[in-house]
C-alpha positions in Angstrom: 28.0 19.6 13.6 24.2 21.0 14.5 25.2 21.2 18.0 27.4 23.9 16.9 24.8 25.6 15.0 22.7 25.6 18.0 25.5 26.7 20.7 26.5 30.0 18.1 22.8 30.8 18.0 22.3 30.5 21.7 25.7 32.7 21.6 24.8 35.3 19.5 20.8 35.6 21.1 22.7 36.2 24.3 24.4 38.9 22.9 22.0 40.7 21.1 19.3 40.4 24.2 22.3 41.6 26.3 23.2 43.9 23.7 19.7 45.9 23.1 18.9 45.5 27.5 20.1 48.0 29.0 21.2 47.5 32.7 18.9 50.0 35.2 15.8 49.9 37.4 12.5 48.2 36.4 10.7 52.1 36.9 12.9 53.6 34.0 10.6 54.3 30.9 13.2 52.9 28.4 14.7 49.7 30.6 10.4 49.0 30.7 11.0 50.1 26.3 13.9 47.5 25.5 12.5 45.0 26.9 9.0 45.1 25.3 11.1 45.5 22.1 13.3 42.6 22.9 10.4 40.4 23.2 8.4 41.9 20.3 11.4 40.8 18.1 12.1 37.4 20.1 8.0 36.9 19.0 8.0 38.3 15.6 11.2 36.2 14.8 9.2 33.3 15.9 6.4 34.0 13.9 8.8 34.4 11.2 9.9 30.9 11.5 7.1 29.3 11.7 5.7 31.0 8.4 8.8 30.0 6.5 8.1 26.7 8.0 4.1 26.8 6.9 4.9 28.1 3.3 7.7 25.2 2.6 5.3 22.9 3.5 2.7 24.5 1.2 4.7 24.1 -1.8 5.4 20.7 -1.3 1.7 19.6 -0.9 1.3 21.6 -4.4 4.3 20.3 -6.2 2.3 16.5 -5.0 -0.7 17.9 -5.9 0.9 19.0 -9.4 2.7 15.9 -10.4 -1.0 13.4 -9.3 -2.2 15.9 -11.6 0.0 15.6 -14.6 1.2 12.0 -14.3 0.0 9.5 -17.1 -2.4 7.0 -15.9 -2.4 3.8 -18.4 -6.3 1.5 -18.4 -6.2 -1.6 -20.0 -9.9 -3.1 -20.2 -12.9 -4.5 -22.4 -15.0 -2.6 -24.3 -17.8 -2.8 -26.5 -17.7 -1.0 -29.6 -20.3 -1.4 -32.7 -22.5 -3.5 -31.3 -21.1 -7.3 -30.4 -17.5 -6.5 -31.2 -15.5 -6.4 -27.6 -11.9 -5.3 -28.1 -8.9 -4.5 -25.3 -8.8 -1.1 -24.9 -5.6 0.5 -23.7 -6.3 4.5 -23.5 -3.9 7.3 -21.0 -6.8 8.7 -19.1 -4.3 10.7 -17.8 -3.0 14.1 -18.4 0.2 13.4 -18.9 1.8 11.4 -21.7 2.8 7.9 -21.5 6.2 7.3 -22.3 8.0 3.7 -23.8 4.9 1.5 -22.7 5.4 -2.5 -23.4 3.1 -4.3 -22.5 2.5 -8.4 -22.5 -1.0 -9.4 -22.8 -2.2 -13.2 -22.3 -5.4 -14.7 -23.6 -6.3 -17.9 -20.6 -8.9 -20.3 -21.1 -9.6 -22.7 -17.6 -6.2 -21.6 -16.4 -4.1 -22.1 -19.6 -2.5 -19.7 -22.4 -4.6 -20.1 -25.3 -2.9 -16.9 -27.0 -0.4 -14.1 -25.6 0.1 -10.4 -27.6 2.9 -8.2 -27.2 2.1 -4.4 -27.1 4.4 -1.8 -27.4 4.6 1.7 -28.2 7.1 5.1 -27.4 4.6 7.5 -27.0 0.4 7.4 -26.2 -0.7 11.4 -25.6 -3.6 11.8 -23.2 -6.7 11.0 -24.3 -5.4 8.7 -26.8 -6.5 5.0 -26.6 -5.6 1.8 -29.0 -8.6 -1.1 -29.3 -6.3 -4.8 -29.6 -7.8 -7.7 -31.4 -9.1 -10.5 -29.2 -8.7 -14.2 -29.9 -12.1 -14.2 -30.2 -14.1 -10.7 -30.9 -18.1 -11.7 -31.4 -19.6 -10.9 -27.6 -21.9 -14.1 -27.7 -19.1 -16.1 -28.1 -16.3 -14.4 -26.2 -16.5 -16.5 -23.1 -16.6 -20.3 -25.1 -12.8 -19.1 -26.0 -11.4 -17.1 -23.4 -12.1 -16.2 -19.7 -9.6 -13.9 -18.7 -6.9 -11.3 -19.8 -3.7 -10.8 -18.1 -1.9 -7.7 -18.7 1.9 -7.1 -17.5 4.6 -4.7 -18.4 5.2 -1.5 -17.5 5.1 3.0 -18.7 7.2 5.4 -17.7 6.2 9.4 -17.6 7.9 12.4 -18.9 11.0 12.1 -16.2 11.5 8.9 -17.2 9.8 7.5 -13.8 8.7 3.5 -14.2 4.5 2.7 -13.3 3.9 -1.3 -13.1 1.1 -2.2 -14.8 -0.6 -5.4 -13.3 -4.3 -6.3 -14.8 -6.1 -9.8 -14.8 -9.5 -8.8 -16.9 -12.0 -11.4 -16.3 -14.2 -11.8 -19.2 -17.2 -14.1 -17.4 -17.5 -10.9 -15.3 -17.7 -8.6 -17.8 -19.7 -10.2 -20.0 -22.2 -9.9 -17.4 -21.7 -6.7 -16.7 -22.8 -5.8 -20.0 -26.0 -8.2 -19.4 -26.9 -6.4 -16.7 -26.8 -3.1 -18.2 -28.5 -3.9 -21.5 -31.5 -5.2 -19.4 -31.3 -2.0 -16.6 -31.4 0.4 -19.8 -34.5 -1.7 -21.4 -36.1 -1.8 -18.0 -35.7 2.4 -18.1 -37.6 2.7 -21.6 -40.7 4.1 -20.6 -43.8 3.4 -23.5 -44.4 6.0 -25.9 -48.3 5.2 -24.9 
C-alpha cells in the first residue's frame, strides 16, 4: 500500500516536471526560467514538508510537557508537627488532583508487622495533605516501637491513568536527619553579643 503511494507520487512528480519544463535549447531564456522555477518549487516543497515535520515534533513535546506539568504527584513521608509529634503525611505535591487514592500502610519493627492501616480517599486537590497517626507519635520514643513504614498502593489522574506508590521509609534515618538538622540550627545561631 505504501509503495503504491510512492509510485503515484513519483508519477505525478514526473508528469508535473515534464509539464512545467518546456523542451527547448539550454540557451533559451524561457527554458532557463522554467528550470529555475521548477527547482525553486521543489526546494520550497521540501522545506514545507520539513517544517511540518518539525511542527509535529514541537506539538508532541508541548503535549508531553503539559501532561508532565499537570500530573498529580502523591508524596508520602514522615513529618514533625508541633514540637515532638511525628505523623505520616500524605500530600499531593502535583498540579492536578489525585483521584481514587488507595494505600496500604504497614508499620514494622525488626521485620515484623506491628500495625497496618489503609488510607482511601476519592480525591486530593493540589497542595492538599492529610496527616495519619502512627502507632507511636512521640519523636523521642518512635524508634522503640517502629523502625520502618512501608506504603503500597496507587492513585489515578483525571484521565484514569494509574500511578503506583511503593515506598519504604526508615524511621531511624528520619530521626537521624531531624537530629542533625536541629544540631545544625543550634550551631548556626549567633550570639547577640
